[in-house]
Phi, psi and omega in degrees: 000316179296323179296320179296317179295319179297318179295319179298318178296319178297317179296319178296321178295316180294325178296322179299319178296320180296319180296316180296316179296321178295319179295318178299318180296315182296318180293319178299316178295319179298316183289340177280346181289149174292160185306314180300323179290322178296321180297314179295322179294319178301316180296317180295318180291321179300318178294319182289329186263354184306137007272005179277169181223153171233137178234118178246127177246116180278138181296131177077010181234132179238092184225080177240000000 
């Protein structure tokens, strides 16, 4: 039983790393897009996530 719990904890820990790495990859790709593409992407994500919001700020870029 303890072994099963240890394996479950390990799997949950590994999943957390995967989520963070996926988010880092997605944000990096988003920030590489030109401004018109980022604007269109923001609108599409806003519609898909309503009523929730996501705010991504790219380093060295001021486009609001």
